[in-house]
Residue, then its C-alpha position, 0 to 999 in steps of 0.5 A: m500499500l502506497p502512502p497517501e499522496l501529498p498535495p502539490l506545492p503552490a506556485l512559488t517564484r525561485a526566490e520564494a522556494e529559496l526562502i522556504d528552504c532556507y527557513l526550514d533548514a534554519v528551523d530544523l537546526l534550531g530544533r536541534i539546538n533547543p535546550a528543552r529537548d533531549g540531546d547532547t551539547y555536541r550535537g547542539l554545538r554542531a547545529a549551532q555552527a551550521l545555523v550561521t551558514r543557513a542564517v546567511a542563506l536565508r538573509d540572502a534569499l530575502a535580500l534577492m527578493h527584495r532586490r527583484g522588487e518582490t516586496e511583499l510575502h504572500a503569507a498564505t501561499l508560503a504558509r500552504a508550502l510550509r505545511v506541504l514540506d511538513g513545516d508544522r512538525r519541523t517547527a513544533r521542535v523549536t517550541l517548548p515541549p508540553d509540561p509533563g505535569s499538565 
């Protein structure tokens, strides 16, 4: 049995696609650094070092959009793209986990 088919990505400019990719890369790294999650310091250190590079790529993607005259972020379209790319699960790792005492 095949897994369910994902909905198609919305139409994005190349710069918007780069923005989404860089943003999710940074989110994944922040999730590995999150001190409220289990893990070791070396893994967090490696993720923090890689985050610098991904932050530069994210900045560059936004700067390219701005230079090209793409001055507005189309939040609804970009949010749909993030959902298709599993952004809900990936960004959840950045937040605090549920309180076990609740």
